[in-house]
ZAMARGU-4260 file (C-alpha; in steps of 0.2 Angstrom, whole numbers, plus 5000, padded with zeros to 4 digits):
<rodrens>
0) 4994/5103/5142 | 4994/5090/5128 | 4977/5083/5122 | 4970/5074/5108 | 4964/5091/5098
5) 4981/5098/5100 | 4990/5082/5093 | 4979/5079/5080 | 4982/5097/5071 | 5002/5094/5072
10) 5012/5089/5056 | 5025/5074/5058 | 5040/5085/5060 | 5031/5095/5075 | 5026/5079/5082
15) 5045/5074/5084 | 5049/5091/5092 | 5036/5088/5105 | 5041/5070/5109 | 5059/5078/5112
20) 5052/5092/5122 | 5042/5079/5134 | 5058/5069/5136 | 5068/5083/5142 | 5054/5090/5153
25) 5054/5072/5162 | 5071/5070/5162 | 5075/5087/5172 | 5064/5081/5185 | 5072/5064/5190
30) 5075/5064/5208 | 5075/5052/5223 | 5057/5055/5227 | 5052/5050/5210 | 5062/5033/5208
35) 5062/5022/5193 | 5064/5004/5193 | 5084/5007/5195 | 5082/5014/5212 | 5065/5006/5218
40) 5063/5001/5235 | 5074/4986/5237 | 5068/4980/5253 | 5059/4963/5250 | 5046/4959/5266
45) 5037/4943/5257 | 5037/4932/5242 | 5025/4940/5229 | 5018/4924/5222 | 5013/4914/5240
50) 5015/4929/5253 | 5028/4919/5263 | 5040/4927/5275 | 5052/4912/5272 | 5065/4916/5259
55) 5084/4918/5256 | 5095/4928/5244 | 5099/4919/5227 | 5111/4928/5218 | 5108/4941/5204
60) 5099/4944/5188 | 5107/4950/5172 | 5102/4968/5177 | 5113/4965/5194 | 5097/4965/5204
65) 5096/4954/5220 | 5087/4939/5217 | 5077/4929/5231 | 5072/4910/5233 | 5056/4907/5243
70) 5056/4891/5253 | 5039/4888/5253 | 5034/4889/5235 | 5051/4887/5228 | 5050/4902/5215
75) 5062/4914/5212 | 5057/4934/5212 | 5066/4950/5214 | 5059/4967/5221 | 5052/4971/5205
80) 5042/4955/5202 | 5023/4957/5199 | 5025/4976/5198 | 5024/4986/5180 | 5042/4984/5179
85) 5043/4965/5178 | 5046/4959/5159 | 5047/4976/5152 | 5061/4987/5145 | 5053/5004/5147
90) 5062/5016/5159 | 5056/5031/5169 | 5056/5042/5155 | 5045/5033/5145 | 5032/5028/5160
95) 5029/5046/5165 | 5025/5052/5149 | 5015/5036/5147 | 5005/5041/5161 | 5003/5059/5158
100) 4996/5054/5141 | 4984/5042/5150 | 4978/5056/5162 | 4974/5066/5147 | 4964/5051/5139
105) 4975/5050/5123 | 4972/5036/5111 | 4986/5023/5108 | 4990/5029/5091 | 4994/5047/5100
110) 5003/5038/5114 | 5014/5030/5101 | 5020/5046/5095 | 5024/5054/5113 | 5033/5038/5118
115) 5041/5031/5104 | 5035/5014/5108 | 5024/5002/5097 | 5005/5003/5098 | 5006/4983/5105
120) 5018/4990/5119 | 5006/5005/5123 | 4992/4993/5126 | 5002/4982/5136 | 5007/4997/5147
125) 4991/5003/5148 | 4983/4987/5157 | 4998/4985/5168 | 4996/5002/5174 | 4977/5000/5175
130) 4979/4985/5185 | 4993/4991/5196 | 4981/5007/5200 | 4966/4994/5203 | 4975/4985/5216
135) 4976/5002/5225 | 4958/5007/5223 | 4951/4992/5229 | 4959/4993/5246 | 4948/5008/5251
140) 4934/5009/5263 | 4917/5018/5261 | 4914/5028/5277 | 4900/5041/5282 | 4886/5045/5269
145) 4887/5034/5255 | 4877/5036/5239 | 4872/5020/5229 | 4864/5016/5213 | 4869/5005/5197
150) 4871/5008/5178 | 4871/4996/5164 | 4880/4993/5148 | 4880/4981/5133 | 4891/4965/5132
155) 4905/4970/5120 | 4917/4956/5115 | 4928/4967/5106 | 4945/4957/5102 | 4938/4940/5103
160) 4942/4928/5089 | 4927/4923/5078 | 4929/4904/5081 | 4927/4908/5102 | 4912/4919/5100
165) 4896/4913/5109 | 4885/4921/5097 | 4885/4928/5079 | 4895/4943/5076 | 4884/4959/5074
170) 4883/4967/5057 | 4884/4987/5057 | 4880/4998/5044 | 4868/4997/5031 | 4869/4978/5029
175) 4854/4968/5032 | 4852/4963/5049 | 4854/4944/5054 | 4837/4938/5056 | 4843/4923/5067
180) 4850/4935/5080 | 4840/4936/5096 | 4837/4955/5102 | 4832/4959/5120 | 4825/4975/5124
185) 4827/4984/5142 | 4837/4978/5156 | 4840/4960/5154 | 4852/4945/5154 | 4863/4953/5140
190) 4867/4969/5150 | 4882/4972/5161 | 4877/4978/5179 | 4889/4990/5187 | 4888/4993/5205
195) 4892/5011/5209 | 4894/5021/5226 | 4902/5036/5232 | 4905/5042/5249 | 4907/5059/5257
200) 4926/5059/5256 | 4925/5056/5237 | 4929/5036/5239 | 4922/5026/5224 | 4916/5010/5221
205) 4914/5005/5203 | 4913/4987/5200 | 4906/4973/5187 | 4893/4964/5198 | 4887/4952/5185
210) 4873/4952/5171 | 4855/4956/5171 | 4844/4967/5183 | 4852/4974/5200 | 4849/4962/5214
215) 4853/4962/5234 | 4866/4947/5230 | 4875/4958/5218 | 4877/4973/5231 | 4881/4961/5245
220) 4897/4954/5234 | 4905/4971/5241 | 4898/4972/5259 | 4918/4972/5264 | 4919/4989/5256
225) 4907/4998/5267 | 4911/5004/5284 | 4898/4997/5297 | 4893/5013/5302 | 4889/5021/5285
230) 4873/5029/5280 | 4865/5023/5262 | 4858/5035/5252 | 4847/5029/5238 | 4832/5032/5227
235) 4822/5018/5235 | 4826/5003/5224 | 4820/4988/5234 | 4838/4979/5231 | 4848/4992/5240
240) 4835/4994/5254 | 4837/4975/5257 | 4856/4977/5256 | 4856/4991/5269 | 4844/4982/5281
245) 4852/4966/5278 | 4868/4974/5285 | 4861/4985/5298 | 4867/5001/5288 | 4855/5017/5291
250) 4845/5022/5275 | 4842/5039/5270 | 4829/5037/5254 | 4825/5049/5241 | 4805/5048/5240
255) 4794/5053/5225 | 4783/5068/5228 | 4766/5069/5220 | 4765/5081/5204 | 4782/5085/5205
260) 4800/5079/5205 | 4812/5077/5220 | 4831/5075/5220 | 4834/5076/5238 | 4832/5066/5253
265) 4824/5073/5271 | 4843/5076/5276 | 4847/5085/5258 | 4856/5070/5251 | 4855/5068/5231
270) 4862/5055/5219 | 4870/5069/5209 | 4887/5062/5210 | 4883/5045/5206 | 4874/5050/5192
275) 4889/5062/5185 | 4900/5047/5188 | 4888/5036/5177 | 4889/5050/5164 | 4908/5050/5163
280) 4907/5031/5161 | 4897/5032/5146 | 4908/5046/5139 | 4923/5034/5141 | 4914/5020/5133
285) 4911/5031/5118 | 4928/5038/5118 | 4936/5021/5116 | 4923/5016/5103 | 4918/5001/5115
290) 4927/4993/5129 | 4928/4973/5130 | 4919/4966/5144 | 4937/4957/5146 | 4945/4972/5151
295) 4932/4983/5157 | 4935/4982/5176 | 4952/4988/5173 | 4944/5005/5163 | 4933/5007/5177
300) 4947/5007/5191 | 4956/5020/5180 | 4941/5032/5179 | 4939/5032/5198 | 4957/5034/5200
305) 4956/5049/5187 | 4941/5056/5196 | 4949/5055/5213 | 4965/5063/5208 | 4954/5078/5200
310) 4946/5081/5217 | 4962/5078/5228 | 4978/5082/5219 | 4985/5097/5209 | 4986/5095/5191
315) 5005/5096/5191 | 5007/5084/5204 | 4995/5070/5196 | 5007/5062/5186 | 5020/5059/5199
320) 5007/5053/5211 | 5000/5041/5198 | 5017/5035/5195 | 5023/5031/5213 | 5006/5022/5215
325) 5008/5012/5201 | 5025/5007/5206 | 5019/5000/5221 | 5005/4991/5214 | 5004/4972/5212
330) 5003/4966/5193 | 5001/4946/5194 | 5003/4944/5175 | 5013/4946/5160 | 5008/4953/5143
335) 5005/4937/5134 | 4991/4935/5147 | 4982/4950/5143 | 4972/4945/5129 | 4967/4928/5138
340) 4959/4937/5153 | 4945/4928/5161 | 4928/4935/5157 | 4919/4942/5173 | 4902/4933/5166
345) 4901/4917/5158 | 4894/4923/5142 | 4895/4906/5133 | 4881/4900/5143 | 4872/4916/5143
350) 4870/4916/5124 | 4867/4898/5123 | 4851/4900/5134
</rodrens>
């Protein structure tokens, strides 16, 4: 399996050989079941822009694919509109190779070698892939025994231009720290709260709930993701207990014991899986040298997807499964919009206060 350590020790000639081998390996596996954008399902059921069922055929595009005209919103679309294939020239071989690289957590520089695309193109492909997978991840429902907790991370403004920064840029290294910059300790408004939940079938919830300490309102945002008959396992935090009580969920609390540690509830449930997911989240942040809060939710969705694939699908089938799900996922933005996504929290007001 190709990984970071393997690629880092190769010479340029050896990298070219590996790239050619990957191309041959993927090209030998093209079937009607592993479709590309040329034979993607051409049946269109609704307008991807407004959801209307009232549309008519409207000629063909330059690639000889059928175009449609929506009678309600007046927009023109095709069967690849709002998918990973819209506004892209990358073919099946490139996408499958790229997905294999992402499943192995390769860096953008290593993906450039494997796919033959530029670093900017790989960055755009990454976010289109994450968005398509995220659309699938967020449609799942948590059932049965659901383990809940939250974790926190700092606000990262990576990639934001200096003129748009809501605060003074941080000084790293041995330089003198800016004395005008305010520092806050512990869990505070300058921390991002990430709500976490895992059920007994490995369905996961990993969402940005806002900034500051956890609260009942933060958990209530995702109540629609919980089955009405589920049981909430927690470590007794007041916000989670109130969330469970307000929605008539059963509760299974891990109670502290005097003079000894306790990691399980009376029914034998623990938060080990949630803590492991939090640890993998911290490792992901470290691996990418920080993730901008603008794109953090996409990375969280991909982390959940990779973990579920590890539990449910054999290693050799993960690439094809990821491709098929991404192909059907909704991507409602174009590449020029990636660097201008709306921030999940209002950092301008936050730092002014």
